[in-house]
All heavy atoms as a GROMACS GRO file, in nm:
protein
  510
    1MET      N    1  -5.418   1.265   6.335
    1MET     CA    2  -5.339   1.273   6.453
    1MET      C    3  -5.210   1.195   6.431
    1MET      O    4  -5.213   1.085   6.379
    1MET     CB    5  -5.416   1.220   6.573
    1MET     CG    6  -5.329   1.207   6.694
    1MET     SD    7  -5.403   1.137   6.844
    1MET     CE    8  -5.552   1.064   6.804
    2ARG      N    9  -5.100   1.251   6.475
    2ARG     CA   10  -4.970   1.189   6.466
    2ARG      C   11  -4.941   1.117   6.598
    2ARG      O   12  -4.952   1.179   6.704
    2ARG     CB   13  -4.865   1.293   6.438
    2ARG     CG   14  -4.731   1.245   6.405
    2ARG     CD   15  -4.638   1.357   6.360
    2ARG     NE   16  -4.671   1.486   6.424
    2ARG     CZ   17  -4.598   1.542   6.518
    2ARG    NH1   18  -4.488   1.487   6.563
    2ARG    NH2   19  -4.635   1.657   6.574
    3ILE      N   20  -4.908   0.987   6.595
    3ILE     CA   21  -4.880   0.909   6.715
    3ILE      C   22  -4.737   0.862   6.709
    3ILE      O   23  -4.698   0.797   6.615
    3ILE     CB   24  -4.975   0.792   6.730
    3ILE    CG1   25  -5.120   0.837   6.727
    3ILE    CG2   26  -4.942   0.711   6.853
    3ILE    CD1   27  -5.221   0.724   6.719
    4GLN      N   28  -4.659   0.892   6.815
    4GLN     CA   29  -4.520   0.847   6.822
    4GLN      C   30  -4.508   0.755   6.942
    4GLN      O   31  -4.539   0.793   7.054
    4GLN     CB   32  -4.428   0.967   6.840
    4GLN     CG   33  -4.284   0.931   6.853
    4GLN     CD   34  -4.198   1.053   6.882
    4GLN    OE1   35  -4.248   1.165   6.896
    4GLN    NE2   36  -4.069   1.032   6.890
    5ILE      N   37  -4.464   0.632   6.916
    5ILE     CA   38  -4.450   0.532   7.022
    5ILE      C   39  -4.304   0.491   7.028
    5ILE      O   40  -4.246   0.446   6.926
    5ILE     CB   41  -4.540   0.409   6.994
    5ILE    CG1   42  -4.685   0.457   6.987
    5ILE    CG2   43  -4.516   0.303   7.099
    5ILE    CD1   44  -4.783   0.349   6.943
    6THR      N   45  -4.242   0.506   7.146
    6THR     CA   46  -4.103   0.472   7.165
    6THR      C   47  -4.085   0.387   7.291
    6THR      O   48  -4.170   0.386   7.380
    6THR     CB   49  -4.012   0.597   7.176
    6THR    OG1   50  -4.059   0.676   7.281
    6THR    CG2   51  -4.016   0.677   7.047
    7GLY      N   52  -3.970   0.324   7.299
    7GLY     CA   53  -3.937   0.245   7.415
    7GLY      C   54  -3.799   0.286   7.468
    7GLY      O   55  -3.706   0.305   7.391
    8ARG      N   56  -3.790   0.300   7.598
    8ARG     CA   57  -3.660   0.332   7.664
    8ARG      C   58  -3.618   0.208   7.742
    8ARG      O   59  -3.684   0.169   7.837
    8ARG     CB   60  -3.675   0.449   7.760
    8ARG     CG   61  -3.694   0.580   7.694
    8ARG     CD   62  -3.692   0.687   7.800
    8ARG     NE   63  -3.730   0.816   7.739
    8ARG     CZ   64  -3.785   0.914   7.805
    8ARG    NH1   65  -3.808   0.904   7.934
    8ARG    NH2   66  -3.814   1.027   7.744
    9GLY      N   67  -3.510   0.146   7.702
    9GLY     CA   68  -3.464   0.026   7.770
    9GLY      C   69  -3.534  -0.099   7.730
    9GLY      O   70  -3.499  -0.208   7.776
   10ILE      N   71  -3.634  -0.090   7.644
   10ILE     CA   72  -3.706  -0.206   7.594
   10ILE      C   73  -3.742  -0.184   7.448
   10ILE      O   74  -3.745  -0.072   7.398
   10ILE     CB   75  -3.835  -0.235   7.670
   10ILE    CG1   76  -3.934  -0.118   7.664
   10ILE    CG2   77  -3.809  -0.270   7.813
   10ILE    CD1   78  -4.072  -0.149   7.718
   11GLU      N   79  -3.767  -0.293   7.381
   11GLU     CA   80  -3.819  -0.285   7.242
   11GLU      C   81  -3.969  -0.312   7.251
   11GLU      O   82  -4.012  -0.414   7.307
   11GLU     CB   83  -3.754  -0.390   7.153
   11GLU     CG   84  -3.793  -0.380   7.010
   11GLU     CD   85  -3.715  -0.475   6.921
   11GLU    OE1   86  -3.601  -0.504   6.950
   11GLU    OE2   87  -3.775  -0.519   6.822
   12VAL      N   88  -4.046  -0.220   7.200
   12VAL     CA   89  -4.192  -0.229   7.208
   12VAL      C   90  -4.237  -0.329   7.099
   12VAL      O   91  -4.212  -0.307   6.982
   12VAL     CB   92  -4.258  -0.092   7.187
   12VAL    CG1   93  -4.407  -0.101   7.200
   12VAL    CG2   94  -4.204   0.010   7.287
   13PRO      N   95  -4.309  -0.433   7.138
   13PRO     CA   96  -4.360  -0.534   7.041
   13PRO      C   97  -4.462  -0.472   6.946
   13PRO      O   98  -4.533  -0.376   6.980
   13PRO     CB   99  -4.426  -0.642   7.127
   13PRO     CG  100  -4.378  -0.617   7.266
   13PRO     CD  101  -4.339  -0.472   7.276
   14ASP      N  102  -4.471  -0.528   6.828
   14ASP     CA  103  -4.562  -0.479   6.728
   14ASP      C  104  -4.708  -0.483   6.770
   14ASP      O  105  -4.787  -0.393   6.736
   14ASP     CB  106  -4.548  -0.558   6.595
   14ASP     CG  107  -4.415  -0.532   6.528
   14ASP    OD1  108  -4.356  -0.420   6.552
   14ASP    OD2  109  -4.369  -0.615   6.448
   15ASP      N  110  -4.749  -0.585   6.848
   15ASP     CA  111  -4.888  -0.593   6.889
   15ASP      C  112  -4.921  -0.484   6.988
   15ASP      O  113  -5.032  -0.432   6.990
   15ASP     CB  114  -4.919  -0.732   6.945
   15ASP     CG  115  -4.833  -0.772   7.065
   15ASP    OD1  116  -4.722  -0.714   7.077
   15ASP    OD2  117  -4.878  -0.855   7.143
   16VAL      N  118  -4.825  -0.444   7.071
   16VAL     CA  119  -4.848  -0.331   7.166
   16VAL      C  120  -4.859  -0.198   7.089
   16VAL      O  121  -4.943  -0.115   7.119
   16VAL     CB  122  -4.736  -0.325   7.270
   16VAL    CG1  123  -4.748  -0.201   7.359
   16VAL    CG2  124  -4.736  -0.450   7.358
   17VAL      N  125  -4.775  -0.184   6.986
   17VAL     CA  126  -4.782  -0.062   6.903
   17VAL      C  127  -4.918  -0.052   6.834
   17VAL      O  128  -4.980   0.053   6.836
   17VAL     CB  129  -4.667  -0.062   6.799
   17VAL    CG1  130  -4.684   0.049   6.698
   17VAL    CG2  131  -4.533  -0.049   6.869
   18SER      N  132  -4.965  -0.161   6.772
   18SER     CA  133  -5.093  -0.155   6.701
   18SER      C  134  -5.207  -0.137   6.802
   18SER      O  135  -5.303  -0.064   6.770
   18SER     CB  136  -5.115  -0.283   6.620
   18SER     OG  137  -5.120  -0.394   6.702
   19TYR      N  138  -5.200  -0.190   6.922
   19TYR     CA  139  -5.303  -0.171   7.024
   19TYR      C  140  -5.308  -0.025   7.066
   19TYR      O  141  -5.418   0.034   7.074
   19TYR     CB  142  -5.277  -0.258   7.144
   19TYR     CG  143  -5.376  -0.244   7.257
   19TYR    CD1  144  -5.499  -0.307   7.248
   19TYR    CD2  145  -5.348  -0.169   7.368
   19TYR    CE1  146  -5.592  -0.295   7.350
   19TYR    CE2  147  -5.440  -0.154   7.471
   19TYR     CZ  148  -5.564  -0.218   7.462
   19TYR     OH  149  -5.655  -0.206   7.562
   20ALA      N  150  -5.193   0.038   7.090
   20ALA     CA  151  -5.186   0.177   7.131
   20ALA      C  152  -5.241   0.267   7.018
   20ALA      O  153  -5.315   0.363   7.044
   20ALA     CB  154  -5.044   0.217   7.166
   21GLU      N  155  -5.203   0.240   6.893
   21GLU     CA  156  -5.251   0.320   6.782
   21GLU      C  157  -5.403   0.310   6.769
   21GLU      O  158  -5.471   0.408   6.739
   21GLU     CB  159  -5.183   0.275   6.652
   21GLU     CG  160  -5.036   0.317   6.646
   21GLU     CD  161  -4.967   0.262   6.522
   21GLU    OE1  162  -5.020   0.167   6.457
   21GLU    OE2  163  -4.859   0.313   6.493
   22GLU      N  164  -5.458   0.191   6.790
   22GLU     CA  165  -5.602   0.172   6.783
   22GLU      C  166  -5.676   0.254   6.891
   22GLU      O  167  -5.774   0.322   6.864
   22GLU     CB  168  -5.635   0.024   6.801
   22GLU     CG  169  -5.783  -0.010   6.809
   22GLU     CD  170  -5.808  -0.155   6.842
   22GLU    OE1  171  -5.722  -0.240   6.818
   22GLU    OE2  172  -5.919  -0.181   6.901
   23LYS      N  173  -5.625   0.248   7.014
   23LYS     CA  174  -5.687   0.316   7.121
   23LYS      C  175  -5.675   0.468   7.109
   23LYS      O  176  -5.768   0.543   7.136
   23LYS     CB  177  -5.631   0.269   7.258
   23LYS     CG  178  -5.662   0.127   7.289
   23LYS     CD  179  -5.812   0.106   7.295
   23LYS     CE  180  -5.845  -0.038   7.322
   23LYS     NZ  181  -5.990  -0.064   7.328
   24PHE      N  182  -5.557   0.517   7.069
   24PHE     CA  183  -5.538   0.661   7.056
   24PHE      C  184  -5.616   0.715   6.935
   24PHE      O  185  -5.653   0.831   6.932
   24PHE     CB  186  -5.391   0.697   7.046
   24PHE     CG  187  -5.326   0.703   7.178
   24PHE    CD1  188  -5.254   0.599   7.226
   24PHE    CD2  189  -5.337   0.816   7.257
   24PHE    CE1  190  -5.194   0.602   7.351
   24PHE    CE2  191  -5.280   0.823   7.381
   24PHE     CZ  192  -5.206   0.716   7.429
   25GLY      N  193  -5.640   0.632   6.837
   25GLY     CA  194  -5.722   0.672   6.723
   25GLY      C  195  -5.866   0.706   6.760
   25GLY      O  196  -5.932   0.786   6.692
   26LYS      N  197  -5.914   0.647   6.869
   26LYS     CA  198  -6.049   0.671   6.915
   26LYS      C  199  -6.066   0.803   6.990
   26LYS      O  200  -6.176   0.848   7.014
   26LYS     CB  201  -6.095   0.557   7.004
   26LYS     CG  202  -6.111   0.426   6.932
   26LYS     CD  203  -6.152   0.317   7.026
   26LYS     CE  204  -6.164   0.183   6.951
   26LYS     NZ  205  -6.214   0.076   7.039
   27LEU      N  206  -5.957   0.867   7.030
   27LEU     CA  207  -5.964   0.993   7.105
   27LEU      C  208  -6.026   1.106   7.025
   27LEU      O  209  -6.078   1.200   7.086
   27LEU     CB  210  -5.825   1.034   7.154
   27LEU     CG  211  -5.767   0.954   7.269
   27LEU    CD1  212  -5.628   1.004   7.303
   27LEU    CD2  213  -5.856   0.964   7.390
   28ASP      N  214  -6.017   1.099   6.892
   28ASP     CA  215  -6.074   1.204   6.811
   28ASP      C  216  -6.226   1.219   6.830
   28ASP      O  217  -6.283   1.325   6.810
   28ASP     CB  218  -6.043   1.182   6.663
   28ASP     CG  219  -5.900   1.207   6.630
   28ASP    OD1  220  -5.838   1.294   6.697
   28ASP    OD2  221  -5.848   1.146   6.535
   29LYS      N  222  -6.292   1.110   6.872
   29LYS     CA  223  -6.434   1.119   6.901
   29LYS      C  224  -6.466   1.206   7.020
   29LYS      O  225  -6.568   1.269   7.028
   29LYS     CB  226  -6.491   0.976   6.929
   29LYS     CG  227  -6.509   0.891   6.808
   29LYS     CD  228  -6.598   0.771   6.842
   29LYS     CE  229  -6.528   0.676   6.936
   29LYS     NZ  230  -6.603   0.547   6.951
   30TYR      N  231  -6.377   1.204   7.118
   30TYR     CA  232  -6.401   1.270   7.247
   30TYR      C  233  -6.340   1.408   7.258
   30TYR      O  234  -6.386   1.491   7.335
   30TYR     CB  235  -6.354   1.179   7.360
   30TYR     CG  236  -6.414   1.044   7.357
   30TYR    CD1  237  -6.344   0.933   7.313
   30TYR    CD2  238  -6.551   1.026   7.392
   30TYR    CE1  239  -6.402   0.809   7.310
   30TYR    CE2  240  -6.607   0.901   7.388
   30TYR     CZ  241  -6.533   0.792   7.346
   30TYR     OH  242  -6.592   0.670   7.343
   31PHE      N  243  -6.228   1.432   7.190
   31PHE     CA  244  -6.158   1.560   7.200
   31PHE      C  245  -6.137   1.617   7.059
   31PHE      O  246  -6.093   1.545   6.971
   31PHE     CB  247  -6.022   1.542   7.266
   31PHE     CG  248  -6.027   1.487   7.406
   31PHE    CD1  249  -6.001   1.355   7.431
   31PHE    CD2  250  -6.067   1.569   7.512
   31PHE    CE1  251  -6.005   1.303   7.560
   31PHE    CE2  252  -6.074   1.517   7.641
   31PHE     CZ  253  -6.043   1.386   7.665
   32ASN      N  254  -6.166   1.745   7.044
   32ASN     CA  255  -6.142   1.812   6.916
   32ASN      C  256  -6.006   1.876   6.917
   32ASN      O  257  -5.962   1.929   7.020
   32ASN     CB  258  -6.246   1.920   6.890
   32ASN     CG  259  -6.384   1.861   6.867
   32ASN    OD1  260  -6.395   1.749   6.817
   32ASN    ND2  261  -6.487   1.931   6.907
   33GLY      N  262  -5.938   1.877   6.805
   33GLY     CA  263  -5.814   1.949   6.794
   33GLY      C  264  -5.688   1.879   6.842
   33GLY      O  265  -5.590   1.942   6.874
   34ILE      N  266  -5.690   1.745   6.850
   34ILE     CA  267  -5.568   1.674   6.890
   34ILE      C  268  -5.471   1.672   6.772
   34ILE      O  269  -5.505   1.623   6.664
   34ILE     CB  270  -5.603   1.531   6.935
   34ILE    CG1  271  -5.689   1.533   7.057
   34ILE    CG2  272  -5.473   1.454   6.962
   34ILE    CD1  273  -5.732   1.397   7.105
   35GLN      N  274  -5.352   1.727   6.795
   35GLN     CA  275  -5.252   1.727   6.692
   35GLN      C  276  -5.160   1.605   6.696
   35GLN      O  277  -5.129   1.543   6.593
   35GLN     CB  278  -5.163   1.853   6.698
   35GLN     CG  279  -5.232   1.979   6.656
   35GLN     CD  280  -5.281   2.058   6.776
   35GLN    OE1  281  -5.230   2.045   6.887
   35GLN    NE2  282  -5.383   2.139   6.752
   36SER      N  283  -5.112   1.570   6.819
   36SER     CA  284  -5.021   1.458   6.828
   36SER      C  285  -5.029   1.393   6.967
   36SER      O  286  -5.077   1.450   7.061
   36SER     CB  287  -4.877   1.506   6.805
   36SER     OG  288  -4.835   1.594   6.908
   37ALA      N  289  -4.981   1.268   6.971
   37ALA     CA  290  -4.970   1.195   7.093
   37ALA      C  291  -4.835   1.126   7.096
   37ALA      O  292  -4.789   1.074   6.995
   37ALA     CB  293  -5.081   1.091   7.104
   38GLN      N  294  -4.771   1.132   7.213
   38GLN     CA  295  -4.641   1.067   7.231
   38GLN      C  296  -4.656   0.964   7.344
   38GLN      O  297  -4.698   0.999   7.454
   38GLN     CB  298  -4.534   1.169   7.263
   38GLN     CG  299  -4.397   1.109   7.281
   38GLN     CD  300  -4.293   1.212   7.313
   38GLN    OE1  301  -4.328   1.322   7.354
   38GLN    NE2  302  -4.169   1.178   7.297
   39VAL      N  303  -4.618   0.841   7.317
   39VAL     CA  304  -4.625   0.734   7.416
   39VAL      C  305  -4.486   0.677   7.434
   39VAL      O  306  -4.417   0.642   7.341
   39VAL     CB  307  -4.719   0.619   7.369
   39VAL    CG1  308  -4.732   0.514   7.477
   39VAL    CG2  309  -4.856   0.673   7.332
   40ILE      N  310  -4.439   0.674   7.564
   40ILE     CA  311  -4.307   0.626   7.594
   40ILE      C  312  -4.319   0.511   7.696
   40ILE      O  313  -4.371   0.532   7.805
   40ILE     CB  314  -4.216   0.734   7.652
   40ILE    CG1  315  -4.203   0.852   7.554
   40ILE    CG2  316  -4.081   0.679   7.686
   40ILE    CD1  317  -4.133   0.971   7.608
   41PHE      N  318  -4.277   0.392   7.654
   41PHE     CA  319  -4.269   0.279   7.744
   41PHE      C  320  -4.129   0.268   7.793
   41PHE      O  321  -4.032   0.279   7.715
   41PHE     CB  322  -4.304   0.149   7.669
   41PHE     CG  323  -4.448   0.144   7.622
   41PHE    CD1  324  -4.481   0.170   7.489
   41PHE    CD2  325  -4.551   0.108   7.709
   41PHE    CE1  326  -4.610   0.164   7.446
   41PHE    CE2  327  -4.682   0.101   7.665
   41PHE     CZ  328  -4.712   0.130   7.534
   42SER      N  329  -4.110   0.251   7.927
   42SER     CA  330  -3.976   0.237   7.980
   42SER      C  331  -3.969   0.122   8.080
   42SER      O  332  -4.068   0.087   8.143
   42SER     CB  333  -3.928   0.370   8.045
   42SER     OG  334  -4.013   0.402   8.152
   43SER      N  335  -3.849   0.067   8.094
   43SER     CA  336  -3.827  -0.041   8.186
   43SER      C  337  -3.693  -0.027   8.254
   43SER      O  338  -3.590  -0.004   8.185
   43SER     CB  339  -3.831  -0.175   8.110
   43SER     OG  340  -3.804  -0.284   8.196
   44GLN      N  341  -3.691  -0.030   8.387
   44GLN     CA  342  -3.569  -0.026   8.466
   44GLN      C  343  -3.576  -0.134   8.568
   44GLN      O  344  -3.660  -0.130   8.660
   44GLN     CB  345  -3.553   0.110   8.530
   44GLN     CG  346  -3.545   0.224   8.437
   44GLN     CD  347  -3.547   0.358   8.512
   44GLN    OE1  348  -3.572   0.363   8.631
   44GLN    NE2  349  -3.521   0.464   8.439
   45LYS      N  350  -3.491  -0.236   8.557
   45LYS     CA  351  -3.490  -0.353   8.647
   45LYS      C  352  -3.630  -0.409   8.660
   45LYS      O  353  -3.684  -0.468   8.570
   45LYS     CB  354  -3.426  -0.316   8.778
   45LYS     CG  355  -3.281  -0.281   8.767
   45LYS     CD  356  -3.218  -0.260   8.899
   45LYS     CE  357  -3.072  -0.222   8.880
   45LYS     NZ  358  -3.006  -0.198   9.008
   46THR      N  359  -3.695  -0.388   8.774
   46THR     CA  360  -3.830  -0.444   8.798
   46THR      C  361  -3.939  -0.338   8.780
   46THR      O  362  -4.059  -0.367   8.799
   46THR     CB  363  -3.844  -0.503   8.937
   46THR    OG1  364  -3.818  -0.402   9.034
   46THR    CG2  365  -3.746  -0.620   8.956
   47ASN      N  366  -3.903  -0.216   8.746
   47ASN     CA  367  -3.996  -0.107   8.736
   47ASN      C  368  -4.032  -0.079   8.592
   47ASN      O  369  -3.944  -0.044   8.511
   47ASN     CB  370  -3.938   0.018   8.801
   47ASN     CG  371  -4.040   0.117   8.844
   47ASN    OD1  372  -4.157   0.088   8.847
   47ASN    ND2  373  -3.994   0.238   8.874
   48ARG      N  374  -4.156  -0.090   8.555
   48ARG     CA  375  -4.204  -0.059   8.417
   48ARG      C  376  -4.302   0.055   8.425
   48ARG      O  377  -4.383   0.061   8.516
   48ARG     CB  378  -4.267  -0.182   8.354
   48ARG     CG  379  -4.171  -0.292   8.334
   48ARG     CD  380  -4.235  -0.408   8.263
   48ARG     NE  381  -4.134  -0.513   8.246
   48ARG     CZ  382  -4.165  -0.633   8.203
   48ARG    NH1  383  -4.289  -0.665   8.176
   48ARG    NH2  384  -4.069  -0.722   8.191
   49SER      N  385  -4.296   0.143   8.324
   49SER     CA  386  -4.389   0.256   8.324
   49SER      C  387  -4.425   0.295   8.181
   49SER      O  388  -4.359   0.256   8.084
   49SER     CB  389  -4.328   0.375   8.397
   49SER     OG  390  -4.215   0.422   8.327
   50CYS      N  391  -4.528   0.376   8.173
   50CYS     CA  392  -4.578   0.428   8.047
   50CYS      C  393  -4.609   0.574   8.066
   50CYS      O  394  -4.681   0.610   8.156
   50CYS     CB  395  -4.701   0.351   8.001
   50CYS     SG  396  -4.772   0.412   7.849
   51GLU      N  397  -4.559   0.661   7.980
   51GLU     CA  398  -4.587   0.804   7.983
   51GLU      C  399  -4.661   0.841   7.855
   51GLU      O  400  -4.621   0.801   7.746
   51GLU     CB  401  -4.456   0.884   7.990
   51GLU     CG  402  -4.370   0.852   8.109
   51GLU     CD  403  -4.234   0.924   8.100
   51GLU    OE1  404  -4.224   1.025   8.029
   51GLU    OE2  405  -4.144   0.875   8.166
   52VAL      N  406  -4.764   0.923   7.869
   52VAL     CA  407  -4.844   0.967   7.754
   52VAL      C  408  -4.850   1.119   7.756
   52VAL      O  409  -4.887   1.176   7.860
   52VAL     CB  410  -4.984   0.907   7.754
   52VAL    CG1  411  -5.067   0.960   7.640
   52VAL    CG2  412  -4.980   0.754   7.751
   53THR      N  413  -4.818   1.184   7.643
   53THR     CA  414  -4.833   1.327   7.632
   53THR      C  415  -4.916   1.355   7.507
   53THR      O  416  -4.881   1.307   7.399
   53THR     CB  417  -4.694   1.395   7.617
   53THR    OG1  418  -4.614   1.355   7.729
   53THR    CG2  419  -4.708   1.546   7.613
   54ILE      N  420  -5.025   1.432   7.521
   54ILE     CA  421  -5.114   1.465   7.413
   54ILE      C  422  -5.114   1.615   7.393
   54ILE      O  423  -5.133   1.690   7.489
   54ILE     CB  424  -5.256   1.414   7.440
   54ILE    CG1  425  -5.257   1.262   7.454
   54ILE    CG2  426  -5.352   1.455   7.328
   54ILE    CD1  427  -5.384   1.204   7.502
   55HIS      N  428  -5.091   1.659   7.271
   55HIS     CA  429  -5.098   1.800   7.236
   55HIS      C  430  -5.229   1.825   7.164
   55HIS      O  431  -5.253   1.772   7.058
   55HIS     CB  432  -4.978   1.839   7.144
   55HIS     CG  433  -4.849   1.822   7.211
   55HIS    ND1  434  -4.788   1.918   7.287
   55HIS    CD2  435  -4.762   1.718   7.215
   55HIS    CE1  436  -4.673   1.878   7.333
   55HIS    NE2  437  -4.656   1.754   7.291
   56ALA      N  438  -5.314   1.908   7.226
   56ALA     CA  439  -5.447   1.933   7.169
   56ALA      C  440  -5.481   2.080   7.182
   56ALA      O  441  -5.487   2.134   7.291
   56ALA     CB  442  -5.552   1.849   7.242
   57SER      N  443  -5.506   2.143   7.071
   57SER     CA  444  -5.551   2.283   7.058
   57SER      C  445  -5.495   2.376   7.167
   57SER      O  446  -5.568   2.435   7.245
   57SER     CB  447  -5.705   2.290   7.058
   57SER     OG  448  -5.760   2.230   7.174
   58GLY      N  449  -5.363   2.382   7.170
   58GLY     CA  450  -5.295   2.473   7.263
   58GLY      C  451  -5.279   2.421   7.402
   58GLY      O  452  -5.225   2.492   7.490
   59LYS      N  453  -5.321   2.303   7.430
   59LYS     CA  454  -5.312   2.245   7.564
   59LYS      C  455  -5.229   2.118   7.562
   59LYS      O  456  -5.219   2.050   7.459
   59LYS     CB  457  -5.451   2.212   7.619
   59LYS     CG  458  -5.536   2.334   7.639
   59LYS     CD  459  -5.669   2.298   7.690
   59LYS     CE  460  -5.752   2.430   7.701
   59LYS     NZ  461  -5.887   2.405   7.730
   60ILE      N  462  -5.169   2.084   7.672
   60ILE     CA  463  -5.090   1.961   7.685
   60ILE      C  464  -5.154   1.878   7.796
   60ILE      O  465  -5.173   1.924   7.906
   60ILE     CB  466  -4.943   1.992   7.720
   60ILE    CG1  467  -4.880   2.071   7.609
   60ILE    CG2  468  -4.868   1.865   7.745
   60ILE    CD1  469  -4.740   2.118   7.634
   61ILE      N  470  -5.181   1.754   7.760
   61ILE     CA  471  -5.240   1.659   7.858
   61ILE      C  472  -5.134   1.552   7.883
   61ILE      O  473  -5.086   1.491   7.784
   61ILE     CB  474  -5.370   1.594   7.804
   61ILE    CG1  475  -5.473   1.704   7.773
   61ILE    CG2  476  -5.426   1.495   7.903
   61ILE    CD1  477  -5.588   1.658   7.690
   62ARG      N  478  -5.099   1.524   8.007
   62ARG     CA  479  -4.992   1.431   8.034
   62ARG      C  480  -5.040   1.332   8.141
   62ARG      O  481  -5.103   1.369   8.239
   62ARG     CB  482  -4.871   1.501   8.084
   62ARG     CG  483  -4.749   1.417   8.097
   62ARG     CD  484  -4.625   1.500   8.124
   62ARG     NE  485  -4.502   1.426   8.113
   62ARG     CZ  486  -4.467   1.327   8.196
   62ARG    NH1  487  -4.547   1.292   8.294
   62ARG    NH2  488  -4.351   1.265   8.182
   63ALA      N  489  -5.004   1.205   8.120
   63ALA     CA  490  -5.035   1.098   8.219
   63ALA      C  491  -4.920   1.006   8.229
   63ALA      O  492  -4.841   0.985   8.134
   63ALA     CB  493  -5.159   1.023   8.172
   64GLU      N  494  -4.899   0.951   8.345
   64GLU     CA  495  -4.790   0.856   8.370
   64GLU      C  496  -4.836   0.747   8.461
   64GLU      O  497  -4.914   0.767   8.553
   64GLU     CB  498  -4.674   0.934   8.435
   64GLU     CG  499  -4.550   0.848   8.459
   64GLU     CD  500  -4.435   0.928   8.513
   64GLU    OE1  501  -4.436   1.050   8.506
   64GLU    OE2  502  -4.343   0.864   8.567
   65ASN      N  503  -4.789   0.626   8.431
   65ASN     CA  504  -4.822   0.510   8.515
   65ASN      C  505  -4.698   0.440   8.550
   65ASN      O  506  -4.613   0.414   8.475
   65ASN     CB  507  -4.916   0.418   8.439
   65ASN     CG  508  -4.951   0.294   8.519
   65ASN    OD1  509  -4.911   0.280   8.629
   65ASN    ND2  510  -5.029   0.209   8.457
   0.00000   0.00000   0.00000
């Protein structure tokens, strides 16, 4: 699985990148056919968010916090 981690308005620390890679690496146990995952961390003034998009066997799974 290919994992792309980016930051908008912030620089993502190395420990957060390794934590996200570790957790997304476990998804292969639960879902078959995951091709890629994209994680975007963003920060605007006091508002911080994380968007996740997973491409799996013809389907797109998206979550935002």
